[in-house]
C-alpha positions as a Markdown table, in Angstrom:
| # | Residue | x | y | z |
|---|---|---|---|---|
| 1 | Met | 14.7 | -45.3 | -12.3 |
| 2 | Glu | 17.4 | -45.4 | -9.7 |
| 3 | Ile | 17.3 | -42.6 | -7.1 |
| 4 | Asn | 21.1 | -42.1 | -7.6 |
| 5 | Tyr | 20.6 | -41.2 | -11.3 |
| 6 | Met | 18.3 | -38.1 | -10.6 |
| 7 | Asn | 19.9 | -34.7 | -10.1 |
| 8 | Arg | 19.4 | -33.1 | -7.0 |
| 9 | Gly | 16.8 | -30.8 | -8.4 |
| 10 | Thr | 14.7 | -33.5 | -9.5 |
| 11 | Arg | 15.1 | -35.4 | -6.2 |
| 12 | Asn | 14.0 | -32.2 | -4.2 |
| 13 | Ser | 10.9 | -31.8 | -6.6 |
| 14 | Ile | 9.8 | -35.3 | -6.1 |
| 15 | Leu | 10.4 | -35.2 | -2.4 |
| 16 | Leu | 8.3 | -31.9 | -2.0 |
| 17 | Leu | 5.6 | -33.4 | -4.3 |
| 18 | Arg | 5.5 | -36.7 | -2.2 |
| 19 | Ile | 5.4 | -34.7 | 1.1 |
| 20 | Phe | 2.4 | -32.3 | -0.3 |
| 21 | Val | 0.4 | -35.1 | -1.8 |
| 22 | Gly | 0.9 | -36.7 | 1.4 |
| 23 | Phe | -0.5 | -34.0 | 3.4 |
| 24 | Leu | -3.5 | -33.6 | 0.9 |
| 25 | Val | -4.6 | -37.1 | 1.2 |
| 26 | Leu | -4.3 | -37.1 | 5.0 |
| 27 | Tyr | -6.3 | -33.8 | 5.0 |
| 28 | Leu | -9.1 | -35.6 | 2.7 |
| 29 | Gly | -9.1 | -38.6 | 5.3 |
| 30 | Ile | -9.4 | -36.0 | 8.2 |
| 31 | Met | -12.1 | -34.1 | 6.7 |
| 32 | Lys | -14.0 | -37.3 | 5.9 |
| 33 | Met | -13.8 | -38.1 | 9.5 |
| 34 | Leu | -15.1 | -34.8 | 10.7 |
| 35 | Asp | -17.5 | -33.9 | 8.0 |
| 36 | Leu | -20.2 | -36.6 | 7.7 |
| 37 | Thr | -21.7 | -35.1 | 4.2 |
| 38 | Val | -18.5 | -36.2 | 2.3 |
| 39 | Gln | -18.7 | -40.0 | 3.2 |
| 40 | Ala | -18.3 | -42.3 | 0.5 |
| 41 | Lys | -22.0 | -43.4 | 0.5 |
| 42 | Phe | -23.2 | -40.0 | -0.8 |
| 43 | Ile | -20.7 | -40.2 | -3.8 |
| 44 | Phe | -21.4 | -43.7 | -4.4 |
| 45 | Arg | -25.0 | -43.3 | -4.6 |
| 46 | Glu | -24.6 | -41.3 | -7.7 |
| 47 | Ala | -22.3 | -43.7 | -9.8 |
| 48 | Thr | -23.6 | -44.5 | -13.3 |
| 49 | Ile | -20.5 | -46.2 | -14.3 |
| 50 | Phe | -19.8 | -49.7 | -12.7 |
| 51 | Ala | -23.1 | -49.1 | -10.9 |
| 52 | Pro | -23.7 | -52.8 | -9.7 |
| 53 | Phe | -20.4 | -52.5 | -7.9 |
| 54 | Tyr | -20.9 | -49.1 | -6.2 |
| 55 | Gln | -24.6 | -50.6 | -5.3 |
| 56 | Trp | -22.9 | -53.5 | -3.8 |
| 57 | Leu | -20.6 | -51.1 | -1.5 |
| 58 | Leu | -23.8 | -49.4 | -0.4 |
| 59 | Gln | -25.5 | -52.3 | 1.0 |
| 60 | Pro | -26.0 | -52.0 | 4.8 |
| 61 | Tyr | -23.7 | -55.0 | 5.4 |
| 62 | Asn | -20.8 | -53.0 | 3.8 |
| 63 | Ser | -21.5 | -49.7 | 5.4 |
| 64 | Leu | -19.6 | -50.0 | 8.6 |
| 65 | Trp | -16.5 | -51.2 | 7.1 |
| 66 | Leu | -16.6 | -49.0 | 3.8 |
| 67 | Glu | -16.5 | -45.8 | 5.9 |
| 68 | Phe | -13.8 | -47.0 | 8.3 |
| 69 | Ile | -11.6 | -48.1 | 5.4 |
| 70 | Asp | -12.3 | -44.9 | 3.3 |
| 71 | Thr | -11.5 | -42.5 | 6.1 |
| 72 | Trp | -8.4 | -44.3 | 7.8 |
| 73 | Gly | -7.1 | -45.7 | 4.7 |
| 74 | Leu | -6.7 | -42.3 | 3.2 |
| 75 | Met | -5.0 | -41.0 | 6.5 |
| 76 | Ile | -2.8 | -44.0 | 6.6 |
| 77 | Val | -1.7 | -43.5 | 2.9 |
| 78 | Gly | -1.1 | -39.8 | 3.7 |
| 79 | Val | 1.2 | -40.5 | 6.7 |
| 80 | Leu | 3.1 | -43.1 | 4.8 |
| 81 | Leu | 3.8 | -40.8 | 2.0 |
| 82 | Ile | 4.8 | -38.0 | 4.3 |
| 83 | Val | 7.4 | -40.0 | 6.0 |
| 84 | Gly | 8.2 | -42.0 | 2.9 |
| 85 | Phe | 7.8 | -45.5 | 4.4 |
| 86 | Phe | 6.0 | -48.2 | 2.1 |
| 87 | Thr | 5.7 | -45.6 | -0.5 |
| 88 | Arg | 5.3 | -47.7 | -3.3 |
| 89 | Gly | 2.4 | -49.9 | -1.5 |
| 90 | Ala | 0.9 | -46.6 | -0.2 |
| 91 | Ser | 0.7 | -45.2 | -3.8 |
| 92 | Val | -0.8 | -48.3 | -5.1 |
| 93 | Val | -3.5 | -48.0 | -2.5 |
| 94 | Gly | -3.7 | -44.4 | -3.3 |
| 95 | Ile | -4.4 | -45.1 | -7.2 |
| 96 | Leu | -7.0 | -47.6 | -6.2 |
| 97 | Tyr | -8.9 | -44.9 | -4.2 |
| 98 | Met | -8.6 | -42.3 | -6.8 |
| 99 | Leu | -9.8 | -44.8 | -9.5 |
| 100 | Val | -12.9 | -45.9 | -7.3 |
| 101 | Tyr | -13.9 | -42.1 | -6.8 |
| 102 | Tyr | -13.2 | -41.2 | -10.1 |
| 103 | Phe | -15.5 | -43.8 | -11.5 |
| 104 | Ala | -17.9 | -42.7 | -9.0 |
| 105 | Leu | -17.8 | -39.2 | -10.2 |
| 106 | Leu | -17.7 | -39.8 | -13.8 |
| 107 | His | -20.8 | -39.0 | -15.7 |
| 108 | Phe | -18.9 | -38.8 | -19.2 |
| 109 | Pro | -17.8 | -36.3 | -20.0 |
| 110 | Leu | -18.3 | -34.7 | -16.9 |
| 111 | Val | -16.4 | -35.8 | -13.6 |
| 112 | Gly | -18.4 | -34.5 | -10.8 |
| 113 | Glu | -19.9 | -31.0 | -11.6 |
| 114 | Phe | -16.9 | -28.9 | -12.8 |
| 115 | Tyr | -14.4 | -31.0 | -14.7 |
| 116 | Tyr | -14.3 | -32.5 | -18.2 |
| 117 | Val | -12.6 | -36.0 | -18.3 |
| 118 | Val | -9.6 | -35.0 | -16.4 |
| 119 | Ser | -10.1 | -34.2 | -12.6 |
| 120 | Asp | -7.9 | -33.9 | -9.7 |
| 121 | His | -8.3 | -37.7 | -9.0 |
| 122 | Val | -6.4 | -38.2 | -12.6 |
| 123 | Ile | -3.7 | -35.6 | -11.2 |
| 124 | Tyr | -3.3 | -37.7 | -7.8 |
| 125 | Ile | -3.0 | -40.9 | -10.2 |
| 126 | Ile | -0.2 | -39.4 | -12.0 |
| 127 | Cys | 1.6 | -38.3 | -8.9 |
| 128 | Phe | 1.1 | -41.7 | -7.3 |
| 129 | Thr | 2.6 | -43.4 | -10.5 |
| 130 | Leu | 5.7 | -41.1 | -10.4 |
| 131 | Phe | 6.1 | -42.2 | -6.9 |
| 132 | Ile | 6.0 | -45.8 | -7.8 |
| 133 | Ser | 8.5 | -45.4 | -10.8 |
| 134 | Ser | 11.0 | -43.0 | -9.2 |
| 135 | Arg | 11.1 | -44.7 | -5.6 |
| 136 | Ala | 10.2 | -41.4 | -4.0 |
| 137 | Gly | 10.4 | -42.8 | -0.7 |
| 138 | Glu | 14.2 | -43.6 | -0.8 |
| 139 | Tyr | 15.0 | -39.8 | -0.9 |
| 140 | Phe | 14.8 | -38.5 | 2.7 |
| 141 | Gly | 12.3 | -41.3 | 3.7 |
| 142 | Leu | 12.1 | -44.3 | 5.8 |
| 143 | Asp | 12.3 | -46.6 | 2.6 |
| 144 | Gly | 15.9 | -45.2 | 1.8 |
| 145 | Leu | 16.9 | -45.4 | 5.4 |
| 146 | Leu | 15.8 | -49.0 | 5.5 |
| 147 | Arg | 17.1 | -49.9 | 2.3 |
| 148 | Arg | 20.6 | -48.5 | 2.4 |
| 149 | Gly | 21.0 | -47.3 | 5.7 |
| 150 | Arg | 21.1 | -43.5 | 5.2 |
| 151 | Trp | 18.6 | -40.7 | 4.2 |
| 152 | Ser | 19.6 | -39.8 | 0.7 |
């Protein structure tokens, strides 16, 4: 979908969604940095689906880079979405993050303690997919500024 073919209301809605999802993802990264009880290792310990993969991530030789990438990766994805720079790549990384956490929390049919199959991770994945397919960074983002030399 080319950004020029969307009406102004659709572009503005995608812009607001991109910025707010960016702030939420940035906030998740900041909270992981400040609150040591929400680190990936505590979530991955309970994984039942793809358990060998999560057990490998929990090995002592992986723990240092795992928390660093988990925390800083989320914050970088959030900032990139907010400013609309490398939006497609940031969205792909965001999808990978959400899939890893979704499967770590999935105890079919429950995801975590409160959700049945569809959790906030699935909603994030849908948002990231929209950002990829709509070229969301090209409307009032650095992607558009670099591609066309103008904001909108």
